[in-house]
PQR file with spaces between the fields and no chain letter, atoms N, CA, C, O and H, PARSE charges and radii, in Angstrom:
ATOM       1  N    MET     1       0.843   -1.175   -0.009 -0.4000 1.5000
ATOM       2  CA   MET     1       0.006   -0.001    0.009 -0.0000 2.0000
ATOM       3  C    MET     1       0.875    1.240    0.001  0.5500 1.7000
ATOM       4  O    MET     1       1.787    1.350    0.821 -0.5500 1.4000
ATOM       5  N    PRO     2       0.619    2.186   -0.909 -0.5600 1.5000
ATOM       6  CA   PRO     2       1.476    3.378   -0.992  0.2800 2.0000
ATOM       7  C    PRO     2       1.199    4.327    0.138  0.5500 1.7000
ATOM       8  O    PRO     2       0.121    4.342    0.732 -0.5500 1.4000
ATOM       9  N    LYS     3       2.202    5.113    0.411 -0.4000 1.5000
ATOM      10  CA   LYS     3       2.051    6.161    1.439 -0.0000 2.0000
ATOM      11  C    LYS     3       1.374    7.355    0.771  0.5500 1.7000
ATOM      12  O    LYS     3       1.865    7.864   -0.237 -0.5500 1.4000
ATOM      13  H    LYS     3       3.078    5.101   -0.072  0.4000 1.0000
ATOM      14  N    LEU     4       0.264    7.797    1.320 -0.4000 1.5000
ATOM      15  CA   LEU     4      -0.477    8.907    0.759 -0.0000 2.0000
ATOM      16  C    LEU     4      -0.082   10.187    1.480  0.5500 1.7000
ATOM      17  O    LEU     4       0.279   10.106    2.654 -0.5500 1.4000
ATOM      18  H    LEU     4      -0.134    7.384    2.139  0.4000 1.0000
ATOM      19  N    PRO     5      -0.124   11.336    0.876 -0.5600 1.5000
ATOM      20  CA   PRO     5      -0.459   11.630   -0.516  0.2800 2.0000
ATOM      21  C    PRO     5       0.717   11.371   -1.464  0.5500 1.7000
ATOM      22  O    PRO     5       1.848   11.190   -1.013 -0.5500 1.4000
ATOM      23  N    LEU     6       0.455   11.354   -2.766 -0.4000 1.5000
ATOM      24  CA   LEU     6       1.444   11.115   -3.757 -0.0000 2.0000
ATOM      25  C    LEU     6       1.543   12.325   -4.698  0.5500 1.7000
ATOM      26  O    LEU     6       0.625   13.142   -4.776 -0.5500 1.4000
ATOM      27  H    LEU     6      -0.464   11.501   -3.133  0.4000 1.0000
ATOM      28  N    ARG     7       2.649   12.420   -5.392 -0.4000 1.5000
ATOM      29  CA   ARG     7       2.824   13.453   -6.424 -0.0000 2.0000
ATOM      30  C    ARG     7       2.170   12.963   -7.702  0.5500 1.7000
ATOM      31  O    ARG     7       2.026   11.757   -7.899 -0.5500 1.4000
ATOM      32  H    ARG     7       3.395   11.756   -5.328  0.4000 1.0000
ATOM      33  N    ALA     8       1.776   13.868   -8.563 -0.4000 1.5000
ATOM      34  CA   ALA     8       1.109   13.532   -9.811 -0.0000 2.0000
ATOM      35  C    ALA     8       2.015   12.648  -10.690  0.5500 1.7000
ATOM      36  O    ALA     8       1.531   11.718  -11.335 -0.5500 1.4000
ATOM      37  H    ALA     8       1.892   14.849   -8.403  0.4000 1.0000
ATOM      38  N    ARG     9       3.307   12.934  -10.714 -0.4000 1.5000
ATOM      39  CA   ARG     9       4.258   12.166  -11.547 -0.0000 2.0000
ATOM      40  C    ARG     9       4.286   10.705  -11.089  0.5500 1.7000
ATOM      41  O    ARG     9       4.359    9.802  -11.923 -0.5500 1.4000
ATOM      42  H    ARG     9       3.700   13.690  -10.190  0.4000 1.0000
ATOM      43  N    GLU    10       4.229   10.464   -9.783 -0.4000 1.5000
ATOM      44  CA   GLU    10       4.264    9.095   -9.248 -0.0000 2.0000
ATOM      45  C    GLU    10       2.968    8.350   -9.667  0.5500 1.7000
ATOM      46  O    GLU    10       3.018    7.175  -10.030 -0.5500 1.4000
ATOM      47  H    GLU    10       4.170   11.197   -9.106  0.4000 1.0000
ATOM      48  N    ILE    11       1.836    9.030   -9.614 -0.4000 1.5000
ATOM      49  CA   ILE    11       0.588    8.408   -9.998 -0.0000 2.0000
ATOM      50  C    ILE    11       0.613    8.028  -11.498  0.5500 1.7000
ATOM      51  O    ILE    11       0.182    6.941  -11.884 -0.5500 1.4000
ATOM      52  H    ILE    11       1.795    9.985   -9.319  0.4000 1.0000
ATOM      53  N    VAL    12       1.128    8.953  -12.324 -0.4000 1.5000
ATOM      54  CA   VAL    12       1.241    8.696  -13.761 -0.0000 2.0000
ATOM      55  C    VAL    12       2.086    7.472  -14.023  0.5500 1.7000
ATOM      56  O    VAL    12       1.702    6.614  -14.818 -0.5500 1.4000
ATOM      57  H    VAL    12       1.478    9.836  -12.010  0.4000 1.0000
ATOM      58  N    LYS    13       3.246    7.373  -13.361 -0.4000 1.5000
ATOM      59  CA   LYS    13       4.142    6.212  -13.556 -0.0000 2.0000
ATOM      60  C    LYS    13       3.455    4.928  -13.185  0.5500 1.7000
ATOM      61  O    LYS    13       3.569    3.929  -13.894 -0.5500 1.4000
ATOM      62  H    LYS    13       3.559    8.070  -12.716  0.4000 1.0000
ATOM      63  N    ARG    14       2.722    4.945  -12.048 -0.4000 1.5000
ATOM      64  CA   ARG    14       2.061    3.722  -11.622 -0.0000 2.0000
ATOM      65  C    ARG    14       0.901    3.324  -12.522  0.5500 1.7000
ATOM      66  O    ARG    14       0.683    2.138  -12.771 -0.5500 1.4000
ATOM      67  H    ARG    14       2.630    5.757  -11.472  0.4000 1.0000
ATOM      68  N    LEU    15       0.149    4.322  -13.015 -0.4000 1.5000
ATOM      69  CA   LEU    15      -0.932    4.010  -13.959 -0.0000 2.0000
ATOM      70  C    LEU    15      -0.390    3.396  -15.228  0.5500 1.7000
ATOM      71  O    LEU    15      -0.936    2.416  -15.735 -0.5500 1.4000
ATOM      72  H    LEU    15       0.326    5.285  -12.812  0.4000 1.0000
ATOM      73  N    GLU    16       0.694    3.975  -15.745 -0.4000 1.5000
ATOM      74  CA   GLU    16       1.296    3.432  -16.981 -0.0000 2.0000
ATOM      75  C    GLU    16       1.807    2.022  -16.765  0.5500 1.7000
ATOM      76  O    GLU    16       1.702    1.174  -17.651 -0.5500 1.4000
ATOM      77  H    GLU    16       1.137    4.771  -15.333  0.4000 1.0000
ATOM      78  N    LYS    17       2.360    1.770  -15.586 -0.4000 1.5000
ATOM      79  CA   LYS    17       2.844    0.437  -15.276 -0.0000 2.0000
ATOM      80  C    LYS    17       1.705   -0.586  -15.243  0.5500 1.7000
ATOM      81  O    LYS    17       1.914   -1.761  -15.544 -0.5500 1.4000
ATOM      82  H    LYS    17       2.445    2.459  -14.866  0.4000 1.0000
ATOM      83  N    LEU    18       0.513   -0.140  -14.879 -0.4000 1.5000
ATOM      84  CA   LEU    18      -0.676   -1.008  -14.825 -0.0000 2.0000
ATOM      85  C    LEU    18      -1.361   -1.107  -16.190  0.5500 1.7000
ATOM      86  O    LEU    18      -2.375   -1.795  -16.303 -0.5500 1.4000
ATOM      87  H    LEU    18       0.344    0.814  -14.634  0.4000 1.0000
ATOM      88  N    GLY    19      -0.847   -0.449  -17.224 -0.4000 1.5000
ATOM      89  CA   GLY    19      -1.384   -0.611  -18.575 -0.0000 2.0000
ATOM      90  C    GLY    19      -2.200    0.549  -19.063  0.5500 1.7000
ATOM      91  O    GLY    19      -2.735    0.488  -20.170 -0.5500 1.4000
ATOM      92  H    GLY    19      -0.023    0.110  -17.133  0.4000 1.0000
ATOM      93  N    PHE    20      -2.324    1.610  -18.289 -0.4000 1.5000
ATOM      94  CA   PHE    20      -3.077    2.777  -18.723 -0.0000 2.0000
ATOM      95  C    PHE    20      -2.258    3.579  -19.722  0.5500 1.7000
ATOM      96  O    PHE    20      -1.032    3.637  -19.629 -0.5500 1.4000
ATOM      97  H    PHE    20      -1.890    1.659  -17.390  0.4000 1.0000
ATOM      98  N    ILE    21      -2.957    4.209  -20.696 -0.4000 1.5000
ATOM      99  CA   ILE    21      -2.297    4.965  -21.769 -0.0000 2.0000
ATOM     100  C    ILE    21      -2.850    6.400  -21.682  0.5500 1.7000
ATOM     101  O    ILE    21      -4.046    6.612  -21.481 -0.5500 1.4000
ATOM     102  H    ILE    21      -3.953    4.163  -20.772  0.4000 1.0000
ATOM     103  N    CYS    22      -1.944    7.368  -21.840 -0.4000 1.5000
ATOM     104  CA   CYS    22      -2.399    8.772  -21.852 -0.0000 2.0000
ATOM     105  C    CYS    22      -3.132    9.036  -23.146  0.5500 1.7000
ATOM     106  O    CYS    22      -2.548    8.986  -24.228 -0.5500 1.4000
ATOM     107  H    CYS    22      -0.973    7.195  -22.004  0.4000 1.0000
ATOM     108  N    ASP    23      -4.421    9.318  -23.028 -0.4000 1.5000
ATOM     109  CA   ASP    23      -5.246    9.573  -24.198 -0.0000 2.0000
ATOM     110  C    ASP    23      -5.055   11.014  -24.679  0.5500 1.7000
ATOM     111  O    ASP    23      -4.819   11.246  -25.865 -0.5500 1.4000
ATOM     112  H    ASP    23      -4.896    9.358  -22.149  0.4000 1.0000
ATOM     113  N    HIS    24      -5.154   11.953  -23.787 -0.4000 1.5000
ATOM     114  CA   HIS    24      -4.929   13.349  -24.141 -0.0000 2.0000
ATOM     115  C    HIS    24      -4.825   14.200  -22.885  0.5500 1.7000
ATOM     116  O    HIS    24      -5.059   13.709  -21.780 -0.5500 1.4000
ATOM     117  H    HIS    24      -5.345   11.764  -22.824  0.4000 1.0000
ATOM     118  N    THR    25      -4.478   15.461  -23.044 -0.4000 1.5000
ATOM     119  CA   THR    25      -4.443   16.387  -21.943 -0.0000 2.0000
ATOM     120  C    THR    25      -5.482   17.449  -22.188  0.5500 1.7000
ATOM     121  O    THR    25      -5.773   17.815  -23.327 -0.5500 1.4000
ATOM     122  H    THR    25      -4.288   15.859  -23.941  0.4000 1.0000
ATOM     123  N    SER    26      -6.039   17.939  -21.094 -0.4000 1.5000
ATOM     124  CA   SER    26      -7.022   18.998  -21.172 -0.0000 2.0000
ATOM     125  C    SER    26      -6.688   20.015  -20.121  0.5500 1.7000
ATOM     126  O    SER    26      -6.977   19.804  -18.943 -0.5500 1.4000
ATOM     127  H    SER    26      -5.803   17.642  -20.169  0.4000 1.0000
ATOM     128  N    GLY    27      -6.086   21.119  -20.516 -0.4000 1.5000
ATOM     129  CA   GLY    27      -5.601   22.101  -19.557 -0.0000 2.0000
ATOM     130  C    GLY    27      -4.492   21.525  -18.736  0.5500 1.7000
ATOM     131  O    GLY    27      -3.458   21.122  -19.270 -0.5500 1.4000
ATOM     132  H    GLY    27      -5.852   21.291  -21.473  0.4000 1.0000
ATOM     133  N    SER    28      -4.695   21.479  -17.427 -0.4000 1.5000
ATOM     134  CA   SER    28      -3.672   20.957  -16.536 -0.0000 2.0000
ATOM     135  C    SER    28      -3.991   19.535  -16.080  0.5500 1.7000
ATOM     136  O    SER    28      -3.511   19.124  -15.024 -0.5500 1.4000
ATOM     137  H    SER    28      -5.535   21.806  -16.993  0.4000 1.0000
ATOM     138  N    HIS    29      -4.774   18.774  -16.825 -0.4000 1.5000
ATOM     139  CA   HIS    29      -5.178   17.432  -16.474 -0.0000 2.0000
ATOM     140  C    HIS    29      -4.811   16.479  -17.593  0.5500 1.7000
ATOM     141  O    HIS    29      -4.977   16.793  -18.772 -0.5500 1.4000
ATOM     142  H    HIS    29      -5.164   19.108  -17.684  0.4000 1.0000
ATOM     143  N    MET    30      -4.304   15.294  -17.208 -0.4000 1.5000
ATOM     144  CA   MET    30      -3.994   14.232  -18.162 -0.0000 2.0000
ATOM     145  C    MET    30      -5.084   13.178  -18.054  0.5500 1.7000
ATOM     146  O    MET    30      -5.432   12.759  -16.950 -0.5500 1.4000
ATOM     147  H    MET    30      -4.170   15.039  -16.250  0.4000 1.0000
ATOM     148  N    ILE    31      -5.619   12.752  -19.168 -0.4000 1.5000
ATOM     149  CA   ILE    31      -6.679   11.751  -19.194 -0.0000 2.0000
ATOM     150  C    ILE    31      -6.079   10.434  -19.686  0.5500 1.7000
ATOM     151  O    ILE    31      -5.560   10.346  -20.799 -0.5500 1.4000
ATOM     152  H    ILE    31      -5.336   13.093  -20.065  0.4000 1.0000
ATOM     153  N    PHE    32      -6.160    9.427  -18.841 -0.4000 1.5000
ATOM     154  CA   PHE    32      -5.627    8.092  -19.140 -0.0000 2.0000
ATOM     155  C    PHE    32      -6.786    7.128  -19.347  0.5500 1.7000
ATOM     156  O    PHE    32      -7.849    7.283  -18.745 -0.5500 1.4000
ATOM     157  H    PHE    32      -6.582    9.499  -17.937  0.4000 1.0000
ATOM     158  N    TYR    33      -6.575    6.133  -20.204 -0.4000 1.5000
ATOM     159  CA   TYR    33      -7.559    5.050  -20.348 -0.0000 2.0000
ATOM     160  C    TYR    33      -6.831    3.712  -20.412  0.5500 1.7000
ATOM     161  O    TYR    33      -5.653    3.634  -20.763 -0.5500 1.4000
ATOM     162  H    TYR    33      -5.712    6.007  -20.693  0.4000 1.0000
ATOM     163  N    HIS    34      -7.568    2.665  -20.060 -0.4000 1.5000
ATOM     164  CA   HIS    34      -7.040    1.317  -20.134 -0.0000 2.0000
ATOM     165  C    HIS    34      -7.690    0.603  -21.291  0.5500 1.7000
ATOM     166  O    HIS    34      -8.916    0.492  -21.316 -0.5500 1.4000
ATOM     167  H    HIS    34      -8.525    2.729  -19.775  0.4000 1.0000
ATOM     168  N    PRO    35      -6.926    0.109  -22.260 -0.5600 1.5000
ATOM     169  CA   PRO    35      -7.501   -0.470  -23.487  0.2800 2.0000
ATOM     170  C    PRO    35      -8.385   -1.697  -23.269  0.5500 1.7000
ATOM     171  O    PRO    35      -9.314   -1.913  -24.047 -0.5500 1.4000
ATOM     172  N    THR    36      -8.134   -2.499  -22.248 -0.4000 1.5000
ATOM     173  CA   THR    36      -8.957   -3.712  -22.081 -0.0000 2.0000
ATOM     174  C    THR    36     -10.146   -3.463  -21.143  0.5500 1.7000
ATOM     175  O    THR    36     -11.238   -3.965  -21.408 -0.5500 1.4000
ATOM     176  H    THR    36      -7.379   -2.323  -21.616  0.4000 1.0000
ATOM     177  N    THR    37      -9.972   -2.728  -20.091 -0.4000 1.5000
ATOM     178  CA   THR    37     -11.077   -2.499  -19.155 -0.0000 2.0000
ATOM     179  C    THR    37     -11.926   -1.293  -19.532  0.5500 1.7000
ATOM     180  O    THR    37     -13.021   -1.115  -19.000 -0.5500 1.4000
ATOM     181  H    THR    37      -9.085   -2.320  -19.875  0.4000 1.0000
ATOM     182  N    LYS    38     -11.427   -0.458  -20.449 -0.4000 1.5000
ATOM     183  CA   LYS    38     -12.108    0.755  -20.911 -0.0000 2.0000
ATOM     184  C    LYS    38     -12.383    1.747  -19.773  0.5500 1.7000
ATOM     185  O    LYS    38     -13.264    2.598  -19.892 -0.5500 1.4000
ATOM     186  H    LYS    38     -10.537   -0.603  -20.882  0.4000 1.0000
ATOM     187  N    ARG    39     -11.631    1.638  -18.672 -0.4000 1.5000
ATOM     188  CA   ARG    39     -11.758    2.583  -17.572 -0.0000 2.0000
ATOM     189  C    ARG    39     -10.867    3.754  -17.862  0.5500 1.7000
ATOM     190  O    ARG    39      -9.894    3.640  -18.608 -0.5500 1.4000
ATOM     191  H    ARG    39     -10.915    0.946  -18.576  0.4000 1.0000
ATOM     192  N    ARG    40     -11.198    4.893  -17.268 -0.4000 1.5000
ATOM     193  CA   ARG    40     -10.357    6.069  -17.462 -0.0000 2.0000
ATOM     194  C    ARG    40     -10.033    6.694  -16.110  0.5500 1.7000
ATOM     195  O    ARG    40     -10.702    6.437  -15.109 -0.5500 1.4000
ATOM     196  H    ARG    40     -11.988    4.986  -16.662  0.4000 1.0000
ATOM     197  N    ALA    41      -9.001    7.514  -16.108 -0.4000 1.5000
ATOM     198  CA   ALA    41      -8.601    8.238  -14.909 -0.0000 2.0000
ATOM     199  C    ALA    41      -8.086    9.587  -15.335  0.5500 1.7000
ATOM     200  O    ALA    41      -7.344    9.707  -16.309 -0.5500 1.4000
ATOM     201  H    ALA    41      -8.458    7.723  -16.922  0.4000 1.0000
ATOM     202  N    VAL    42      -8.489   10.606  -14.592 -0.4000 1.5000
ATOM     203  CA   VAL    42      -8.055   11.973  -14.861 -0.0000 2.0000
ATOM     204  C    VAL    42      -7.081   12.365  -13.741  0.5500 1.7000
ATOM     205  O    VAL    42      -7.429   12.334  -12.560 -0.5500 1.4000
ATOM     206  H    VAL    42      -9.092   10.508  -13.801  0.4000 1.0000
ATOM     207  N    VAL    43      -5.855   12.734  -14.136 -0.4000 1.5000
ATOM     208  CA   VAL    43      -4.830   13.090  -13.173 -0.0000 2.0000
ATOM     209  C    VAL    43      -4.463   14.567  -13.340  0.5500 1.7000
ATOM     210  O    VAL    43      -3.977   14.973  -14.396 -0.5500 1.4000
ATOM     211  H    VAL    43      -5.572   12.759  -15.095  0.4000 1.0000
ATOM     212  N    PRO    44      -4.701   15.382  -12.276 -0.5600 1.5000
ATOM     213  CA   PRO    44      -4.323   16.789  -12.375  0.2800 2.0000
ATOM     214  C    PRO    44      -2.805   16.931  -12.307  0.5500 1.7000
ATOM     215  O    PRO    44      -2.142   16.255  -11.520 -0.5500 1.4000
ATOM     216  N    GLN    45      -2.273   17.806  -13.131 -0.4000 1.5000
ATOM     217  CA   GLN    45      -0.817   18.048  -13.160 -0.0000 2.0000
ATOM     218  C    GLN    45      -0.500   19.309  -12.369  0.5500 1.7000
ATOM     219  O    GLN    45      -0.340   20.389  -12.938 -0.5500 1.4000
ATOM     220  H    GLN    45      -2.812   18.355  -13.771  0.4000 1.0000
ATOM     221  N    HIS    46      -0.410   19.160  -11.051 -0.4000 1.5000
ATOM     222  CA   HIS    46      -0.087   20.293  -10.176 -0.0000 2.0000
ATOM     223  C    HIS    46       1.213   20.019   -9.460  0.5500 1.7000
ATOM     224  O    HIS    46       1.658   18.874   -9.380 -0.5500 1.4000
ATOM     225  H    HIS    46      -0.539   18.283  -10.589  0.4000 1.0000
ATOM     226  N    ARG    47       1.826   21.071   -8.936 -0.4000 1.5000
ATOM     227  CA   ARG    47       3.055   20.895   -8.184 -0.0000 2.0000
ATOM     228  C    ARG    47       2.728   20.337   -6.807  0.5500 1.7000
ATOM     229  O    ARG    47       1.635   20.519   -6.271 -0.5500 1.4000
ATOM     230  H    ARG    47       1.464   22.001   -9.000  0.4000 1.0000
ATOM     231  N    GLY    48       3.724   19.652   -6.260 -0.4000 1.5000
ATOM     232  CA   GLY    48       3.586   19.136   -4.910 -0.0000 2.0000
ATOM     233  C    GLY    48       2.711   17.875   -4.867  0.5500 1.7000
ATOM     234  O    GLY    48       2.391   17.263   -5.886 -0.5500 1.4000
ATOM     235  H    GLY    48       4.612   19.504   -6.695  0.4000 1.0000
ATOM     236  N    ASP    49       2.354   17.532   -3.655 -0.4000 1.5000
ATOM     237  CA   ASP    49       1.552   16.337   -3.427 -0.0000 2.0000
ATOM     238  C    ASP    49       0.073   16.591   -3.706  0.5500 1.7000
ATOM     239  O    ASP    49      -0.445   17.664   -3.398 -0.5500 1.4000
ATOM     240  H    ASP    49       2.614   18.029   -2.827  0.4000 1.0000
ATOM     241  N    LEU    50      -0.608   15.600   -4.291 -0.4000 1.5000
ATOM     242  CA   LEU    50      -2.054   15.691   -4.478 -0.0000 2.0000
ATOM     243  C    LEU    50      -2.713   15.314   -3.146  0.5500 1.7000
ATOM     244  O    LEU    50      -2.189   14.462   -2.428 -0.5500 1.4000
ATOM     245  H    LEU    50      -0.187   14.728   -4.541  0.4000 1.0000
ATOM     246  N    PRO    51      -3.828   15.919   -2.808 -0.5600 1.5000
ATOM     247  CA   PRO    51      -4.528   15.563   -1.569  0.2800 2.0000
ATOM     248  C    PRO    51      -4.947   14.097   -1.568  0.5500 1.7000
ATOM     249  O    PRO    51      -5.180   13.502   -2.620 -0.5500 1.4000
ATOM     250  N    LYS    52      -5.036   13.535   -0.385 -0.4000 1.5000
ATOM     251  CA   LYS    52      -5.374   12.122   -0.214 -0.0000 2.0000
ATOM     252  C    LYS    52      -6.712   11.787   -0.895  0.5500 1.7000
ATOM     253  O    LYS    52      -6.836   10.745   -1.539 -0.5500 1.4000
ATOM     254  H    LYS    52      -4.846   14.019    0.469  0.4000 1.0000
ATOM     255  N    GLY    53      -7.697   12.661   -0.754 -0.4000 1.5000
ATOM     256  CA   GLY    53      -9.012   12.423   -1.362 -0.0000 2.0000
ATOM     257  C    GLY    53      -8.963   12.391   -2.876  0.5500 1.7000
ATOM     258  O    GLY    53      -9.692   11.630   -3.512 -0.5500 1.4000
ATOM     259  H    GLY    53      -7.596   13.507   -0.231  0.4000 1.0000
ATOM     260  N    THR    54      -8.093   13.227   -3.460 -0.4000 1.5000
ATOM     261  CA   THR    54      -7.944   13.252   -4.908 -0.0000 2.0000
ATOM     262  C    THR    54      -7.304   11.965   -5.413  0.5500 1.7000
ATOM     263  O    THR    54      -7.711   11.427   -6.443 -0.5500 1.4000
ATOM     264  H    THR    54      -7.500   13.845   -2.943  0.4000 1.0000
ATOM     265  N    VAL    55      -6.314   11.479   -4.697 -0.4000 1.5000
ATOM     266  CA   VAL    55      -5.663   10.209   -5.069 -0.0000 2.0000
ATOM     267  C    VAL    55      -6.666    9.065   -5.021  0.5500 1.7000
ATOM     268  O    VAL    55      -6.709    8.227   -5.922 -0.5500 1.4000
ATOM     269  H    VAL    55      -5.984   11.916   -3.861  0.4000 1.0000
ATOM     270  N    LYS    56      -7.470    9.037   -3.967 -0.4000 1.5000
ATOM     271  CA   LYS    56      -8.457    7.970   -3.809 -0.0000 2.0000
ATOM     272  C    LYS    56      -9.517    8.064   -4.941  0.5500 1.7000
ATOM     273  O    LYS    56      -9.971    7.040   -5.451 -0.5500 1.4000
ATOM     274  H    LYS    56      -7.435    9.718   -3.235  0.4000 1.0000
ATOM     275  N    ALA    57      -9.893    9.276   -5.316 -0.4000 1.5000
ATOM     276  CA   ALA    57     -10.874    9.454   -6.395 -0.0000 2.0000
ATOM     277  C    ALA    57     -10.313    8.977   -7.728  0.5500 1.7000
ATOM     278  O    ALA    57     -11.038    8.373   -8.519 -0.5500 1.4000
ATOM     279  H    ALA    57      -9.524   10.107   -4.901  0.4000 1.0000
ATOM     280  N    ILE    58      -9.024    9.239   -7.993 -0.4000 1.5000
ATOM     281  CA   ILE    58      -8.399    8.773   -9.208 -0.0000 2.0000
ATOM     282  C    ILE    58      -8.394    7.252   -9.271  0.5500 1.7000
ATOM     283  O    ILE    58      -8.691    6.663  -10.310 -0.5500 1.4000
ATOM     284  H    ILE    58      -8.435    9.729   -7.350  0.4000 1.0000
ATOM     285  N    LEU    59      -8.058    6.631   -8.162 -0.4000 1.5000
ATOM     286  CA   LEU    59      -8.030    5.170   -8.124 -0.0000 2.0000
ATOM     287  C    LEU    59      -9.437    4.577   -8.260  0.5500 1.7000
ATOM     288  O    LEU    59      -9.611    3.540   -8.901 -0.5500 1.4000
ATOM     289  H    LEU    59      -7.816    7.110   -7.318  0.4000 1.0000
ATOM     290  N    ARG    60     -10.420    5.215   -7.673 -0.4000 1.5000
ATOM     291  CA   ARG    60     -11.809    4.745   -7.790 -0.0000 2.0000
ATOM     292  C    ARG    60     -12.282    4.853   -9.247  0.5500 1.7000
ATOM     293  O    ARG    60     -12.939    3.941   -9.750 -0.5500 1.4000
ATOM     294  H    ARG    60     -10.279    6.057   -7.152  0.4000 1.0000
ATOM     295  N    GLU    61     -11.953    5.955   -9.925 -0.4000 1.5000
ATOM     296  CA   GLU    61     -12.271    6.140  -11.355 -0.0000 2.0000
ATOM     297  C    GLU    61     -11.662    5.038  -12.195  0.5500 1.7000
ATOM     298  O    GLU    61     -12.298    4.490  -13.095 -0.5500 1.4000
ATOM     299  H    GLU    61     -11.420    6.695   -9.516  0.4000 1.0000
ATOM     300  N    ALA    62     -10.393    4.722  -11.875 -0.4000 1.5000
ATOM     301  CA   ALA    62      -9.672    3.739  -12.674 -0.0000 2.0000
ATOM     302  C    ALA    62     -10.015    2.309  -12.314  0.5500 1.7000
ATOM     303  O    ALA    62      -9.600    1.381  -13.008 -0.5500 1.4000
ATOM     304  H    ALA    62      -9.876    5.168  -11.144  0.4000 1.0000
ATOM     305  N    GLY    63     -10.771    2.112  -11.232 -0.4000 1.5000
ATOM     306  CA   GLY    63     -11.138    0.765  -10.820 -0.0000 2.0000
ATOM     307  C    GLY    63      -9.995    0.013  -10.195  0.5500 1.7000
ATOM     308  O    GLY    63      -9.901   -1.205  -10.344 -0.5500 1.4000
ATOM     309  H    GLY    63     -11.108    2.866  -10.668  0.4000 1.0000
ATOM     310  N    ILE    64      -9.113    0.719   -9.489 -0.4000 1.5000
ATOM     311  CA   ILE    64      -7.934    0.096   -8.892 -0.0000 2.0000
ATOM     312  C    ILE    64      -8.080    0.164   -7.358  0.5500 1.7000
ATOM     313  O    ILE    64      -8.445    1.201   -6.804 -0.5500 1.4000
ATOM     314  H    ILE    64      -9.190    1.709   -9.367  0.4000 1.0000
ATOM     315  N    GLU    65      -7.795   -0.932   -6.706 -0.4000 1.5000
ATOM     316  CA   GLU    65      -7.796   -0.944   -5.244 -0.0000 2.0000
ATOM     317  C    GLU    65      -6.517   -0.274   -4.744  0.5500 1.7000
ATOM     318  O    GLU    65      -5.465   -0.377   -5.375 -0.5500 1.4000
ATOM     319  H    GLU    65      -7.498   -1.775   -7.156  0.4000 1.0000
ATOM     320  N    LEU    66      -6.616    0.405   -3.617 -0.4000 1.5000
ATOM     321  CA   LEU    66      -5.473    1.116   -3.057 -0.0000 2.0000
ATOM     322  C    LEU    66      -4.325    0.131   -2.741  0.5500 1.7000
ATOM     323  O    LEU    66      -3.150    0.464   -2.896 -0.5500 1.4000
ATOM     324  H    LEU    66      -7.471    0.489   -3.104  0.4000 1.0000
ATOM     325  N    LYS    67      -4.687   -1.067   -2.304 -0.4000 1.5000
ATOM     326  CA   LYS    67      -3.643   -2.044   -1.945 -0.0000 2.0000
ATOM     327  C    LYS    67      -2.853   -2.500   -3.176  0.5500 1.7000
ATOM     328  O    LYS    67      -1.661   -2.786   -3.056 -0.5500 1.4000
ATOM     329  H    LYS    67      -5.641   -1.337   -2.178  0.4000 1.0000
ATOM     330  N    LYS    68      -3.471   -2.576   -4.338 -0.4000 1.5000
ATOM     331  CA   LYS    68      -2.807   -3.021   -5.556 -0.0000 2.0000
ATOM     332  C    LYS    68      -2.012   -1.919   -6.228  0.5500 1.7000
ATOM     333  O    LYS    68      -1.180   -2.188   -7.094 -0.5500 1.4000
ATOM     334  H    LYS    68      -4.439   -2.343   -4.436  0.4000 1.0000
ATOM     335  N    PHE    69      -2.265   -0.671   -5.828 -0.4000 1.5000
ATOM     336  CA   PHE    69      -1.603    0.458   -6.425 -0.0000 2.0000
ATOM     337  C    PHE    69      -0.259    0.683   -5.789  0.5500 1.7000
ATOM     338  O    PHE    69       0.457    1.609   -6.170 -0.5500 1.4000
ATOM     339  H    PHE    69      -2.940   -0.452   -5.124  0.4000 1.0000
């Protein structure tokens, strides 16, 4: 289980490792999708750590359990 909160770059690396692909960016947000599960995740590109609630929301969107992340 990762130590929360995390930086946006760390979340992006872990999503890509799990098979997510960056579909596009919209402003300061990167939109990722998984080709087999068709799930998506929106990751804000801000400096510093993302709040714990934001990290949990990203994982919930992507259908990933916190323990597996």
